[in-house]
N, C-alpha and C positions, 0 to 999 in steps of 0.2 A: 508255606502259606504266607509268612511274613514277607518273603521275597515277592510273591505275586501281588500283594497289596501295595508294597513299595513301588513296584514297577508300574502298576496301574495309576497310582497317584502321580508319579513323576511324568508319566505320559500325558496325563490331563493337564498338569501344570505347564509342561512344555508347549502343548497345543494352545493353551490360553495365552501364554506369553507371546507366541508367534502371532496370534490373532491381534493382540494389542499393539505389538510393534509394527505389524504390517501396515496399519492405518496411519502411523505417524512418520514413516520414512519418506524421504524425498520431498518434504514440504518445508521449505525454509520460510521463516517469518520475515516480513519486510520491515525494515527499520524506518521509522518516521524521522524525517529531518526537520530541524527547526529552521525557520526562515531567518536568514542573516540580515541584520540591520546595517545599513551603511552610515558612516559618519557624515555629518552635514557638509564637510569640506569636499567630499568626493561626489556629491550629487550633481546632477545636470544644472540645477538652478544656481548652485554656488559657482559653477564654472562660467556661466554666461555673464558678459558685461551688462551693465545697467541699461544701456541703450537698446540692446536686442531682447531684453527680457519681456517687453510688452508683446502681446499677441497680435498677429496680423490676420487678415481674413483667410490666408492660405494655411495657417498653422492651427486654426481652431479644430478641436477634436469632434468627431461624430459621437452621438450618444451610443452607449453600449447596447448590444443586441439583447433582445429579450431571451431569457434562458428557457430552453425547451427540454423537458425530461426525455431521456433516451431509453428505449426499451432494451432490456438485456439480451445479449445474444444467447444462442443455445449453449455455447461453451461456457459463458458466464454463469448461466443458471445451473449448469452441471457442477461447476466449480463451487458455487455457493452451497449446493446440496451436500457436497462431500465434506465441507468444513463444519 
């Protein structure tokens, strides 16, 4: 009788462990990287001679584009649901 109970309990524990471990396998967390700051001596402004540092009409920058929210793809939504 004790053998039967022990076998039943070990079977339940095994199945629960398999269920828990099944969800976590194959999913590696991404590592966030900090943005590296450059020293002042290596930046483009430091390398330019004083005469070419002023802007001309050709080198003026366009204003940044307005940001538009993008809809998630089906795969992206599925991936979000799983996590």
